[in-house]
KOLVOMAR-426368 format. One record per residue: residue in one letter; x negated, y, z of N, C-alpha, C, O, CB in turn. Coordinates in steps of 0.02 Angstrom, whole numbers, padded with zeros to 5 digits. Glycine has a CB too. Layout:
residues N
 rest   n_c1   n_c2   n_c3  ca_c1  ca_c2  ca_c3   c_c1   c_c2   c_c3   o_c1   o_c2   o_c3  cb_c1  cb_c2  cb_c3
    a      X      Y      Z      X      Y      Z      X      Y      Z      X      Y      Z      X      Y      Z
...
//
This chain:
residues 239
 rest   n_c1   n_c2   n_c3  ca_c1  ca_c2  ca_c3   c_c1   c_c2   c_c3   o_c1   o_c2   o_c3  cb_c1  cb_c2  cb_c3
    m -07142  05345 -03501 -07147  05308 -03442 -07228  05244 -03478 -07236  05233 -03538 -07045  05263 -03420
    s -07259  05224 -03438 -07317  05180 -03465 -07292  05100 -03444 -07252  05083 -03400 -07399  05206 -03423
    g -07333  05054 -03496 -07326  04996 -03508 -07314  04957 -03442 -07274  04911 -03433 -07379  04978 -03545
    g -07354  04985 -03401 -07372  04933 -03313 -07272  04943 -03281 -07241  04908 -03240 -07466  05007 -03221
    k -07245  05009 -03324 -07170  05031 -03268 -07107  05015 -03303 -07048  05007 -03285 -07160  05126 -03248
    v -07148  05011 -03375 -07079  04958 -03404 -07067  04885 -03394 -07020  04848 -03380 -07078  04956 -03477
    a -07123  04882 -03405 -07135  04800 -03382 -07087  04782 -03296 -07042  04742 -03301 -07246  04789 -03368
    l -07098  04806 -03241 -07081  04826 -03210 -07024  04830 -03207 -06997  04793 -03166 -07104  04854 -03206
    l -06988  04867 -03240 -06922  04885 -03239 -06865  04831 -03276 -06807  04821 -03257 -06923  04953 -03274
    v -06899  04801 -03330 -06875  04751 -03363 -06862  04685 -03321 -06823  04639 -03335 -06917  04742 -03414
    v -06903  04692 -03267 -06933  04612 -03236 -06877  04634 -03155 -06847  04594 -03119 -07065  04602 -03217
    g -06881  04704 -03150 -06811  04724 -03118 -06755  04676 -03119 -06736  04627 -03088 -06785  04782 -03151
    i -06731  04724 -03179 -06666  04720 -03203 -06652  04635 -03208 -06599  04607 -03197 -06659  04765 -03279
    m -06718  04602 -03229 -06697  04526 -03194 -06669  04502 -03161 -06621  04465 -03170 -06719  04500 -03172
    f -06702  04525 -03100 -06699  04514 -03042 -06609  04522 -03022 -06567  04483 -03000 -06753  04564 -03009
    l -06609  04597 -03045 -06548  04613 -03018 -06486  04568 -03042 -06438  04551 -03009 -06537  04683 -03034
    i -06501  04556 -03103 -06436  04516 -03148 -06452  04438 -03120 -06411  04397 -03140 -06445  04524 -03253
    g -06493  04417 -03089 -06506  04342 -03066 -06467  04344 -02997 -06421  04308 -02976 -06597  04319 -03056
    g -06505  04407 -02963 -06472  04409 -02897 -06393  04419 -02896 -06358  04399 -02849 -06505  04466 -02857
    l -06376  04442 -02932 -06296  04448 -02958 -06255  04379 -02947 -06214  04361 -02904 -06292  04466 -03045
    v -06288  04343 -03009 -06273  04278 -03012 -06272  04220 -02986 -06238  04172 -03002 -06287  04266 -03038
    l -06330  04229 -02924 -06342  04183 -02868 -06278  04184 -02800 -06252  04138 -02768 -06421  04208 -02839
    m -06270  04258 -02800 -06212  04288 -02751 -06135  04268 -02774 -06086  04256 -02738 -06217  04376 -02752
    g -06141  04267 -02834 -06066  04256 -02871 -06057  04178 -02864 -06000  04166 -02843 -06063  04281 -02961
    g -06096  04118 -02876 -06112  04051 -02898 -06110  04032 -02798 -06069  04000 -02765 -06204  04041 -02958
    g -06160  04059 -02782 -06152  04054 -02693 -06046  04057 -02655 -06007  04018 -02627 -06211  04157 -02657
    g -06045  04128 -02682 -05996  04154 -02655 -05931  04103 -02664 -05889  04086 -02622 -05991  04221 -02684
    a -05938  04083 -02745 -05868  04047 -02787 -05885  03975 -02736 -05838  03937 -02729 -05876  04033 -02905
    l -05937  03961 -02709 -05940  03861 -02690 -05921  03877 -02621 -05879  03837 -02602 -06036  03803 -02695
    m -05935  03916 -02581 -05872  03939 -02518 -05830  03949 -02509 -05796  03941 -02458 -05862  03970 -02492
    w -05820  03975 -02572 -05720  04007 -02554 -05681  03945 -02588 -05622  03937 -02573 -05684  04105 -02612
    v -05719  03891 -02641 -05702  03840 -02652 -05685  03770 -02589 -05631  03742 -02578 -05747  03833 -02697
    s -05753  03757 -02557 -05745  03738 -02483 -05705  03744 -02436 -05672  03704 -02402 -05779  03754 -02457
    q -05714  03830 -02436 -05639  03842 -02373 -05572  03834 -02395 -05530  03806 -02359 -05629  03922 -02340
    t -05557  03858 -02459 -05488  03853 -02509 -05477  03791 -02513 -05447  03779 -02461 -05492  03882 -02585
    l -05482  03736 -02546 -05473  03686 -02578 -05485  03640 -02523 -05442  03595 -02521 -05510  03680 -02638
    e -05529  03638 -02478 -05523  03575 -02420 -05494  03572 -02369 -05490  03528 -02326 -05570  03557 -02395
    s -05458  03658 -02377 -05379  03663 -02306 -05414  03629 -02272 -05402  03569 -02281 -05284  03623 -02313
    d -05466  03640 -02226 -05491  03632 -02171 -05504  03570 -02140 -05510  03553 -02081 -05462  03662 -02139
    s -05508  03522 -02227 -05564  03452 -02215 -05587  03447 -02273 -05562  03461 -02327 -05535  03374 -02194
    p -05661  03418 -02250 -05687  03419 -02331 -05657  03387 -02377 -05693  03337 -02384 -05749  03394 -02344
    v -05609  03382 -02418 -05581  03328 -02459 -05549  03355 -02502 -05499  03390 -02495 -05542  03282 -02429
    f -05591  03334 -02575 -05551  03356 -02633 -05511  03289 -02658 -05540  03236 -02669 -05601  03388 -02696
    a -05446  03296 -02664 -05410  03256 -02680 -05374  03256 -02757 -05351  03307 -02783 -05372  03259 -02631
    s -05375  03216 -02776 -05320  03228 -02840 -05232  03225 -02832 -05228  03187 -02785 -05336  03164 -02894
    r -05186  03237 -02843 -05103  03250 -02832 -05088  03166 -02820 -05125  03121 -02839 -05051  03292 -02916
    e -05045  03161 -02795 -04997  03118 -02756 -04993  03092 -02806 -04969  03122 -02855 -04935  03138 -02719
    t -05019  03014 -02812 -04974  02954 -02836 -04968  02887 -02850 -05014  02853 -02871 -04959  02961 -02872
    s -04921  02872 -02841 -04867  02812 -02842 -04875  02745 -02896 -04873  02744 -02957 -04793  02848 -02861
    l -04883  02699 -02855 -04910  02637 -02894 -04856  02558 -02874 -04849  02521 -02825 -05007  02626 -02863
    r -04835  02561 -02921 -04768  02537 -02892 -04760  02452 -02942 -04756  02460 -03003 -04690  02611 -02912
    k -04760  02394 -02920 -04768  02363 -02955 -04712  02276 -02930 -04741  02221 -02930 -04847  02372 -02961
    a -04662  02281 -02917 -04615  02229 -02888 -04631  02149 -02869 -04607  02120 -02820 -04563  02227 -02936
    d -04690  02114 -02930 -04690  02054 -02947 -04754  02050 -02919 -04780  01994 -02915 -04676  02036 -03017
    a -04793  02113 -02894 -04882  02099 -02886 -04897  02100 -02818 -04876  02135 -02772 -04936  02161 -02922
    y -04944  02049 -02820 -04968  02030 -02762 -05037  02086 -02744 -05063  02085 -02688 -04985  01948 -02769
    a -05056  02123 -02786 -05100  02183 -02769 -05111  02233 -02844 -05104  02210 -02901 -05182  02149 -02736
    i -05131  02304 -02828 -05131  02314 -02894 -05209  02353 -02860 -05221  02374 -02804 -05054  02358 -02942
    v -05259  02349 -02938 -05317  02352 -02923 -05346  02414 -02971 -05319  02436 -03022 -05347  02283 -02928
    t -05400  02432 -02946 -05440  02487 -03019 -05489  02443 -03061 -05521  02396 -03039 -05499  02563 -02987
    e -05489  02469 -03132 -05535  02451 -03163 -05606  02447 -03132 -05627  02493 -03096 -05530  02484 -03211
    p -05649  02384 -03149 -05725  02392 -03109 -05751  02461 -03114 -05726  02496 -03158 -05787  02344 -03143
    f -05790  02484 -03080 -05829  02546 -03102 -05907  02531 -03064 -05919  02501 -03012 -05786  02625 -03071
    e -05957  02568 -03116 -06015  02553 -03111 -06050  02612 -03080 -06043  02669 -03102 -06039  02531 -03171
    i -06099  02591 -03010 -06126  02662 -02998 -06212  02635 -02981 -06233  02600 -02935 -06077  02710 -02920
    d -06247  02666 -03039 -06303  02657 -03040 -06365  02711 -03054 -06405  02725 -03099 -06298  02615 -03075
    w -06344  02739 -02974 -06391  02788 -02968 -06468  02795 -02961 -06499  02847 -02973 -06371  02811 -02929
    y -06489  02748 -02942 -06569  02736 -02930 -06571  02655 -02906 -06524  02621 -02886 -06605  02794 -02861
    d -06639  02639 -02916 -06666  02580 -02884 -06676  02586 -02841 -06721  02622 -02820 -06708  02554 -02897
    e -06626  02544 -02798 -06623  02537 -02727 -06693  02483 -02696 -06731  02496 -02649 -06541  02502 -02712
    s -06694  02427 -02734 -06755  02403 -02728 -06827  02405 -02716 -06870  02369 -02690 -06754  02391 -02754
    q -06822  02479 -02756 -06890  02498 -02724 -06882  02577 -02695 -06925  02619 -02706 -06955  02492 -02787
    h -06822  02590 -02657 -06835  02626 -02605 -06835  02678 -02626 -06838  02718 -02579 -06884  02615 -02574
    e -06832  02704 -02676 -06850  02757 -02725 -06774  02806 -02719 -06716  02787 -02721 -06869  02719 -02812
    g -06808  02888 -02710 -06762  02923 -02708 -06705  02930 -02649 -06722  02910 -02593 -06743  02909 -02759
    w -06630  02960 -02658 -06579  02972 -02622 -06517  02939 -02677 -06499  02954 -02735 -06578  03055 -02601
    g -06494  02885 -02625 -06437  02850 -02640 -06370  02919 -02676 -06376  02978 -02659 -06415  02805 -02555
    l -06324  02902 -02715 -06273  02942 -02711 -06238  02959 -02637 -06226  03015 -02613 -06230  02914 -02755
    g -06223  02888 -02610 -06196  02892 -02534 -06217  02940 -02478 -06187  02949 -02425 -06207  02831 -02505
    d -06271  02966 -02497 -06306  03034 -02456 -06280  03107 -02464 -06285  03157 -02428 -06381  03043 -02481
    f -06249  03095 -02522 -06222  03153 -02547 -06142  03173 -02552 -06118  03229 -02563 -06249  03155 -02606
    v -06114  03120 -02545 -06045  03104 -02561 -05995  03035 -02524 -06008  02975 -02523 -06052  03093 -02634
    t -05949  03063 -02504 -05907  03004 -02458 -05848  02992 -02490 -05813  03042 -02480 -05887  03025 -02381
    a -05810  02943 -02531 -05765  02947 -02564 -05715  02923 -02514 -05725  02887 -02465 -05774  02916 -02626
    k -05654  02952 -02537 -05594  02946 -02481 -05521  02922 -02519 -05490  02961 -02555 -05582  03030 -02441
    v -05501  02857 -02505 -05438  02837 -02516 -05386  02852 -02469 -05395  02854 -02409 -05439  02775 -02524
    e -05337  02863 -02495 -05272  02874 -02451 -05204  02847 -02480 -05176  02870 -02530 -05262  02951 -02439
    a -05179  02786 -02435 -05133  02767 -02455 -05065  02755 -02402 -05066  02756 -02341 -05159  02720 -02487
    e -05013  02744 -02441 -04947  02722 -02382 -04895  02693 -02411 -04877  02715 -02465 -04910  02783 -02344
    r -04854  02625 -02376 -04803  02593 -02404 -04763  02679 -02411 -04775  02732 -02382 -04765  02519 -02350
    l -04710  02659 -02466 -04649  02683 -02475 -04601  02682 -02405 -04558  02726 -02396 -04621  02641 -02532
    d -04612  02630 -02360 -04571  02622 -02304 -04621  02633 -02265 -04646  02581 -02244 -04531  02560 -02294
    s -04657  02704 -02239 -04712  02704 -02183 -04727  02654 -02130 -04784  02642 -02111 -04703  02756 -02147
    s -04656  02615 -02099 -04653  02575 -02053 -04692  02489 -02085 -04704  02440 -02050 -04568  02578 -02032
    e -04698  02492 -02124 -04716  02432 -02143 -04811  02456 -02155 -04837  02512 -02150 -04661  02405 -02219
    g -04843  02393 -02172 -04932  02402 -02165 -04954  02405 -02223 -04935  02354 -02251 -04977  02342 -02131
    v -04978  02432 -02253 -05039  02439 -02298 -05108  02421 -02303 -05144  02413 -02254 -05045  02487 -02303
    f -05130  02414 -02372 -05197  02358 -02372 -05244  02402 -02410 -05232  02399 -02470 -05184  02272 -02417
    i -05297  02445 -02394 -05336  02457 -02449 -05404  02441 -02440 -05420  02443 -02380 -05331  02519 -02469
    g -05450  02425 -02479 -05517  02402 -02469 -05556  02383 -02546 -05533  02372 -02602 -05512  02334 -02417
    i -05622  02385 -02520 -05637  02397 -02593 -05721  02335 -02570 -05763  02324 -02526 -05651  02514 -02625
    a -05702  02313 -02636 -05783  02247 -02632 -05796  02259 -02735 -05773  02273 -02790 -05744  02106 -02596
    r -05851  02238 -02695 -05914  02192 -02783 -05860  02168 -02815 -05816  02140 -02783 -05987  02099 -02769
    e -05855  02175 -02886 -05787  02146 -02928 -05819  02066 -02952 -05791  02036 -02998 -05761  02208 -03014
    t -05870  02040 -02924 -05843  01974 -02931 -05816  01926 -02875 -05783  01875 -02882 -05891  01942 -02960
    d -05842  01960 -02813 -05768  01963 -02750 -05709  01964 -02773 -05683  01911 -02788 -05760  02026 -02703
    v -05675  02027 -02782 -05630  02028 -02785 -05597  01974 -02856 -05544  01943 -02850 -05626  02094 -02779
    d -05638  01971 -02913 -05611  01914 -02950 -05598  01855 -02937 -05557  01820 -02966 -05638  01903 -02988
    d -05635  01838 -02885 -05631  01754 -02839 -05591  01769 -02816 -05544  01744 -02846 -05682  01718 -02786
    y -05566  01810 -02758 -05496  01818 -02710 -05444  01815 -02750 -05394  01800 -02719 -05486  01885 -02667
    l -05433  01827 -02822 -05371  01871 -02831 -05365  01806 -02921 -05322  01802 -02965 -05393  01995 -02836
    s -05427  01771 -02911 -05406  01696 -02967 -05340  01675 -02971 -05320  01669 -02913 -05440  01621 -02942
    g -05300  01663 -03005 -05247  01630 -03001 -05160  01654 -02960 -05112  01620 -02943 -05279  01577 -02973
    v -05180  01741 -02958 -05131  01781 -02919 -05116  01813 -02964 -05157  01829 -03007 -05148  01819 -02861
    r -05041  01835 -02968 -05024  01895 -03000 -05043  01958 -02995 -05013  01979 -02946 -04977  01901 -02995
    y -05069  01993 -03013 -05111  02064 -02993 -05083  02108 -03075 -05051  02085 -03122 -05229  02047 -02984
    y -05109  02173 -03064 -05106  02215 -03089 -05170  02271 -03093 -05185  02289 -03036 -05056  02227 -03067
    e -05192  02287 -03121 -05249  02333 -03148 -05220  02391 -03191 -05172  02390 -03228 -05301  02290 -03195
    i -05265  02447 -03175 -05256  02505 -03180 -05281  02511 -03253 -05329  02549 -03258 -05287  02543 -03126
    a -05263  02484 -03307 -05282  02516 -03356 -05314  02606 -03374 -05373  02618 -03384 -05233  02500 -03382
    e -05265  02653 -03376 -05276  02702 -03392 -05218  02731 -03349 -05161  02706 -03353 -05283  02709 -03461
    w -05237  02803 -03295 -05218  02864 -03258 -05219  02926 -03256 -05263  02958 -03228 -05232  02864 -03225
    s -05160  02957 -03292 -05159  03031 -03314 -05146  03073 -03249 -05102  03066 -03207 -05097  03047 -03373
    s -05190  03111 -03253 -05177  03154 -03187 -05160  03221 -03197 -05171  03266 -03156 -05235  03157 -03142
    n -05131  03228 -03261 -05128  03305 -03291 -05092  03359 -03243 -05049  03332 -03208 -05084  03306 -03366
    p -05096  03412 -03235 -05048  03441 -03175 -04981  03484 -03220 -04937  03524 -03205 -05101  03505 -03115
    f -04998  03459 -03263 -04906  03497 -03309 -04874  03444 -03327 -04820  03453 -03355 -04906  03549 -03395
    v -04900  03374 -03316 -04846  03330 -03319 -04847  03271 -03244 -04891  03263 -03202 -04855  03290 -03400
    d -04790  03242 -03249 -04798  03197 -03196 -04859  03143 -03211 -04881  03129 -03267 -04729  03161 -03185
    t -04880  03118 -03150 -04928  03070 -03151 -04918  03011 -03192 -04870  02977 -03173 -04937  03052 -03091
    e -04955  02985 -03251 -04931  02903 -03267 -05000  02872 -03264 -05059  02881 -03278 -04889  02886 -03351
    v -04944  02815 -03231 -05019  02728 -03236 -04988  02696 -03273 -04927  02691 -03276 -05042  02662 -03161
    e -05036  02663 -03314 -05041  02596 -03391 -05088  02535 -03326 -05143  02521 -03303 -05123  02636 -03502
    y -05029  02521 -03324 -05071  02448 -03318 -05087  02373 -03359 -05067  02358 -03416 -05046  02427 -03269
    r -05117  02342 -03325 -05156  02274 -03370 -05123  02208 -03331 -05157  02188 -03284 -05261  02270 -03361
    p -05063  02173 -03345 -05045  02120 -03291 -05104  02054 -03305 -05123  02038 -03362 -04952  02090 -03303
    h -05119  02035 -03268 -05157  01949 -03231 -05122  01922 -03210 -05110  01926 -03149 -05208  01940 -03173
    l -05090  01885 -03246 -05033  01824 -03204 -05064  01773 -03165 -05124  01774 -03150 -04987  01776 -03256
    g -05014  01718 -03146 -05020  01691 -03108 -04985  01672 -03044 -04951  01714 -03015 -05054  01705 -03108
    s -04993  01591 -03013 -04941  01573 -02978 -04963  01573 -02910 -04917  01557 -02871 -04915  01511 -03000
    l -05027  01587 -02878 -05050  01557 -02817 -05047  01626 -02777 -05058  01680 -02804 -05127  01516 -02822
    v -05031  01618 -02714 -05027  01667 -02649 -05095  01685 -02618 -05130  01641 -02593 -04984  01632 -02590
    p -05116  01756 -02620 -05162  01768 -02586 -05170  01745 -02517 -05124  01724 -02482 -05165  01822 -02591
    s -05247  01751 -02494 -05236  01735 -02420 -05234  01796 -02386 -05241  01850 -02416 -05289  01690 -02388
    d -05226  01792 -02335 -05212  01881 -02290 -05289  01914 -02307 -05345  01891 -02294 -05197  01876 -02169
    p -05266  01989 -02349 -05341  02010 -02351 -05354  02035 -02294 -05406  02068 -02295 -05363  02058 -02403
    t -05321  02034 -02232 -05364  02079 -02178 -05404  02038 -02137 -05438  02061 -02092 -05320  02122 -02128
    a -05401  01960 -02156 -05439  01886 -02138 -05483  01884 -02179 -05519  01835 -02166 -05400  01817 -02143
    e -05503  01913 -02227 -05569  01922 -02268 -05635  01932 -02260 -05626  01978 -02221 -05566  01960 -02297
    t -05692  01929 -02263 -05755  01957 -02256 -05800  01984 -02302 -05856  02004 -02288 -05783  01921 -02232
    f -05773  01984 -02358 -05820  02014 -02417 -05802  02090 -02418 -05851  02125 -02430 -05804  01977 -02497
    w -05742  02122 -02409 -05742  02199 -02422 -05811  02234 -02374 -05840  02218 -02323 -05655  02234 -02394
    e -05818  02292 -02425 -05853  02326 -02411 -05840  02377 -02365 -05883  02395 -02325 -05870  02339 -02454
    a -05786  02400 -02368 -05726  02445 -02324 -05660  02434 -02358 -05631  02431 -02413 -05741  02534 -02325
    s -05649  02428 -02274 -05558  02429 -02285 -05520  02458 -02223 -05548  02481 -02173 -05523  02344 -02295
    v -05467  02455 -02229 -05434  02490 -02182 -05339  02463 -02206 -05323  02460 -02265 -05461  02587 -02191
    h -05304  02452 -02164 -05256  02427 -02154 -05206  02437 -02085 -05230  02435 -02028 -05277  02375 -02165
    g -05134  02449 -02097 -05094  02471 -02043 -05044  02494 -02064 -05043  02501 -02125 -05118  02513 -02003
    p -04985  02513 -02025 -04917  02557 -02047 -04930  02628 -02058 -04968  02658 -02021 -04857  02556 -01992
    g -04900  02657 -02106 -04924  02722 -02089 -04956  02758 -02143 -04950  02727 -02195 -04969  02718 -02036
    r -04989  02816 -02149 -05051  02853 -02198 -05132  02826 -02169 -05162  02849 -02120 -05045  02956 -02188
    q -05156  02769 -02220 -05222  02752 -02191 -05256  02798 -02238 -05226  02835 -02277 -05246  02668 -02191
    t -05328  02796 -02232 -05391  02825 -02245 -05435  02763 -02260 -05429  02715 -02222 -05417  02871 -02183
    l -05472  02759 -02304 -05529  02734 -02340 -05571  02779 -02331 -05560  02834 -02356 -05522  02719 -02407
    d -05654  02764 -02281 -05704  02820 -02306 -05742  02758 -02342 -05734  02700 -02324 -05753  02875 -02242
    w -05781  02777 -02391 -05840  02745 -02411 -05884  02777 -02465 -05873  02811 -02515 -05822  02682 -02433
    k -05951  02746 -02426 -06027  02780 -02450 -06018  02749 -02509 -06006  02689 -02499 -06108  02762 -02409
    p -06018  02770 -02588 -06067  02743 -02627 -06109  02700 -02634 -06155  02726 -02602 -06089  02766 -02633
    e -06131  02648 -02653 -06170  02602 -02682 -06186  02576 -02734 -06146  02557 -02777 -06164  02572 -02668
    m -06249  02571 -02739 -06266  02513 -02825 -06234  02445 -02813 -06232  02398 -02774 -06369  02486 -02846
    g -06203  02476 -02882 -06160  02394 -02920 -06097  02407 -02924 -06068  02457 -02904 -06160  02316 -02872
    r -06072  02353 -02957 -05979  02371 -02995 -05941  02342 -02944 -05941  02284 -02922 -05948  02325 -03083
    w -05900  02405 -02924 -05853  02397 -02875 -05777  02403 -02918 -05767  02418 -02977 -05866  02457 -02814
    v -05724  02382 -02857 -05652  02380 -02861 -05624  02393 -02828 -05632  02366 -02773 -05626  02342 -02870
    l -05584  02432 -02833 -05547  02480 -02768 -05462  02415 -02775 -05443  02391 -02828 -05526  02608 -02803
    v -05430  02402 -02710 -05390  02361 -02706 -05328  02384 -02665 -05328  02404 -02607 -05421  02310 -02685
    f -05280  02378 -02702 -05213  02401 -02654 -05175  02348 -02636 -05168  02304 -02679 -05162  02451 -02688
    m -05143  02340 -02571 -05111  02275 -02546 -05058  02294 -02492 -05050  02349 -02465 -05167  02223 -02514
    n -05026  02238 -02483 -04976  02243 -02440 -05022  02220 -02364 -05067  02179 -02362 -04907  02190 -02467
    e -05006  02244 -02331 -05050  02214 -02267 -05042  02131 -02255 -05087  02094 -02234 -05020  02255 -02192
    d -04972  02108 -02273 -04973  02030 -02258 -04971  02013 -02306 -04942  01959 -02310 -04927  01995 -02221
    g -04999  02044 -02382 -05025  02001 -02434 -04958  01984 -02452 -04953  01929 -02480 -05078  01940 -02415
    s -04909  02014 -02445 -04820  01988 -02478 -04842  02005 -02564 -04897  02015 -02589 -04726  02062 -02438
    a -04808  02005 -02580 -04789  02020 -02690 -04735  02086 -02664 -04697  02094 -02616 -04718  01917 -02761
    g -04750  02119 -02710 -04701  02172 -02694 -04734  02251 -02696 -04710  02287 -02651 -04671  02153 -02619
    i -04776  02280 -02732 -04822  02339 -02696 -04797  02397 -02735 -04785  02392 -02796 -04914  02331 -02703
    d -04787  02462 -02695 -04750  02519 -02658 -04794  02556 -02629 -04796  02561 -02568 -04702  02500 -02607
    v -04838  02589 -02672 -04869  02660 -02618 -04890  02709 -02655 -04890  02716 -02716 -04937  02647 -02568
    r -04911  02752 -02599 -04921  02814 -02631 -04992  02851 -02601 -05008  02860 -02542 -04853  02860 -02619
    g -05018  02863 -02646 -05085  02898 -02624 -05110  02932 -02662 -05079  02949 -02713 -05134  02863 -02607
    a -05189  02958 -02646 -05233  02992 -02666 -05288  02978 -02675 -05306  02934 -02636 -05234  03027 -02644
    l -05350  03003 -02729 -05399  02973 -02707 -05452  03045 -02710 -05425  03097 -02729 -05416  02903 -02753
    g -05509  03046 -02696 -05533  03115 -02658 -05605  03080 -02646 -05620  03020 -02643 -05484  03144 -02575
    a -05652  03153 -02640 -05708  03144 -02609 -05735  03185 -02537 -05694  03229 -02526 -05747  03156 -02660
    e -05763  03185 -02511 -05803  03224 -02448 -05881  03261 -02465 -05927  03230 -02491 -05819  03162 -02386
    l -05883  03296 -02455 -05927  03359 -02495 -05951  03404 -02446 -05961  03462 -02464 -05883  03407 -02549
    p -05962  03386 -02381 -05999  03427 -02338 -06052  03482 -02350 -06052  03532 -02315 -06025  03389 -02305
    w -06095  03474 -02397 -06146  03521 -02395 -06112  03578 -02454 -06142  03630 -02471 -06226  03483 -02415
    m -06063  03562 -02474 -06034  03624 -02538 -06031  03695 -02500 -06021  03746 -02533 -05939  03606 -02574
    f -06039  03698 -02425 -06023  03754 -02380 -06097  03787 -02366 -06108  03847 -02373 -05982  03726 -02308
    w -06135  03750 -02351 -06189  03760 -02344 -06250  03776 -02398 -06306  03796 -02384 -06193  03720 -02313
    l -06225  03760 -02465 -06269  03768 -02535 -06242  03805 -02549 -06283  03841 -02577 -06281  03724 -02588
    g -06172  03839 -02554 -06144  03903 -02537 -06185  03965 -02518 -06209  04011 -02552 -06105  03892 -02486
    l -06186  03950 -02452 -06209  03995 -02401 -06276  04009 -02458 -06281  04054 -02499 -06223  03958 -02311
    g -06315  03962 -02447 -06407  03961 -02465 -06404  03998 -02521 -06451  04038 -02523 -06452  03880 -02484
    l -06359  04001 -02579 -06380  04035 -02639 -06347  04098 -02615 -06376  04144 -02644 -06356  04002 -02715
    l -06299  04123 -02576 -06270  04186 -02562 -06343  04208 -02530 -06375  04239 -02573 -06194  04188 -02511
    q -06368  04204 -02487 -06426  04229 -02463 -06469  04219 -02507 -06473  04278 -02526 -06446  04207 -02405
    l -06503  04193 -02538 -06551  04202 -02605 -06531  04246 -02630 -06553  04299 -02608 -06557  04153 -02657
    g -06485  04251 -02681 -06472  04310 -02695 -06469  04361 -02684 -06480  04398 -02732 -06450  04314 -02703
    v -06452  04392 -02618 -06486  04452 -02590 -06530  04476 -02607 -06546  04526 -02639 -06500  04452 -02543
    v -06570  04400 -02563 -06637  04420 -02551 -06671  04442 -02634 -06702  04494 -02639 -06680  04350 -02508
    v -06660  04388 -02707 -06693  04417 -02754 -06658  04491 -02792 -06685  04526 -02836 -06704  04359 -02801
    l -06574  04505 -02752 -06546  04574 -02783 -06571  04630 -02755 -06561  04685 -02780 -06474  04583 -02778
    l -06605  04623 -02702 -06658  04688 -02645 -06725  04681 -02679 -06760  04732 -02680 -06671  04665 -02539
    g -06748  04630 -02704 -06824  04624 -02747 -06814  04663 -02816 -06849  04692 -02857 -06848  04534 -02769
    g -06761  04651 -02808 -06735  04692 -02917 -06726  04754 -02900 -06735  04794 -02947 -06639  04664 -02973
    v -06705  04783 -02835 -06675  04844 -02812 -06745  04896 -02807 -06754  04951 -02834 -06632  04829 -02735
    v -06785  04859 -02764 -06855  04885 -02774 -06898  04891 -02807 -06946  04926 -02791 -06880  04875 -02751
    m -06896  04852 -02874 -06937  04859 -02934 -06933  04904 -02961 -06977  04945 -02975 -06935  04823 -02974
    v -06841  04902 -02981 -06831  04946 -03021 -06853  05054 -02989 -06872  05106 -03018 -06747  04920 -03038
    y -06839  05037 -02932 -06859  05097 -02903 -06901  05133 -02916 -06896  05190 -02937 -06869  05094 -02858
    f -06972  05090 -02901 -07052  05093 -02916 -07039  05110 -02994 -07075  05155 -03016 -07104  05012 -02899
    a -07006  05089 -03027 -07023  05068 -03116 -07013  05161 -03119 -07060  05198 -03134 -06940  04996 -03179
    a -06958  05179 -03106 -06908  05224 -03132 -06921  05312 -03091 -06898  05367 -03104 -06825  05183 -03111
    k -06967  05286 -03041 -06997  05340 -02995 -07042  05381 -03019 -07102  05370 -03021 -07027  05316 -02944
    r -07008  05442 -03042 -07077  05496 -03064 -07147  05487 -03039 -07152  05460 -02983 -07064  05570 -03040
    p -07183  05499 -03058 -07260  05544 -03021 -07229  05597 -02996 -07178  05620 -03022 -07330  05577 -03079
    k -07259  05625 -02937 -07285  05697 -02895 -07323  05727 -02962 -07364  05696 -02996 -07349  05683 -02812
    p -07300  05799 -02972 -07346  05821 -03006 -07406  05857 -02946 -07403  05877 -02888 -07310  05870 -03062
    l -07466  05849 -03005 -07512  05854 -02984 -07521  05950 -02943 -07512  06002 -02975 -07553  05825 -03044
    v -07539  05946 -02877 -07536  06033 -02874 -07632  06059 -02861 -07679  06033 -02831 -07471  06063 -02782
    t -07624  06102 -02889 -07702  06133 -02915 -07720  06182 -02859 -07690  06236 -02855 -07700  06181 -02998
    q -07763  06168 -02821 -07795  06218 -02768 -07819  06283 -02814 -07854  06271 -02863 -07867  06179 -02724
    v -07799  06355 -02798 -07844  06400 -02831 -07881  06445 -02778 -07857  06494 -02750 -07804  06444 -02881
    q -07933  06425 -02772 -07966  06482 -02722 -07968  06548 -02734 -07991  06549 -02791 -08029  06472 -02711
    v -07956  06631 -02710 -07942  06680 -02737 -08014  06713 -02683 -08031  06699 -02626 -07854  06703 -02736
    a -08034  06748 -02720 -08113  06763 -02717 -08072  06845 -02667 -08022  06881 -02672 -08173  06775 -02825
    t -08140  06840 -02617 -08093  06920 -02586 -08175  06939 -02569 -08190  06993 -02543 -08014  06917 -02491
//
């Protein structure tokens, strides 16, 4: 086998392996998209209960999103790729729940002097019961009606299961759970998740690319391994 054919064979084998990897990855993404989403593009954590009888609110620790410099209008924002989803309902589903997300400074001002609890640690180990550790914030004031405030970046409220959709933006944010009327005594259950509508199409694209790469590898291996036809010498017989 000539040096050129050896090189073609090596490249062909690399294409075969790469094609199989792409097809496997694409198929896995499509399977995850269809199986875990359960007909809805939501990947949610396990159901979690938040209970504090003396609290007017339960909030998450501030979380910062620093995807890119929006002021320069460069690149893509995180909200272009994912939609955060939060679901919650009161223990008594006939009573209204409030879910809101706002900037840290606005939440601090709103809950200043109010008794509430901040989630300090949240364990969602699938093999044990979900554990939530809280950091208390003491106060004696009663908060205003959360549904009447205008600083919320996104909010939902009402009886039964409520779902908050939010496209992440730059900044420091806090997620807030309250009773719809702003009363004390939080007893809600819910889950966090994300909407990833592009996952299925990404998987399909990788699968198709893998097929093309695999076929290219098959062609290269075929020509590298193909033996040349033997030369046939024509002999002219004198008469």
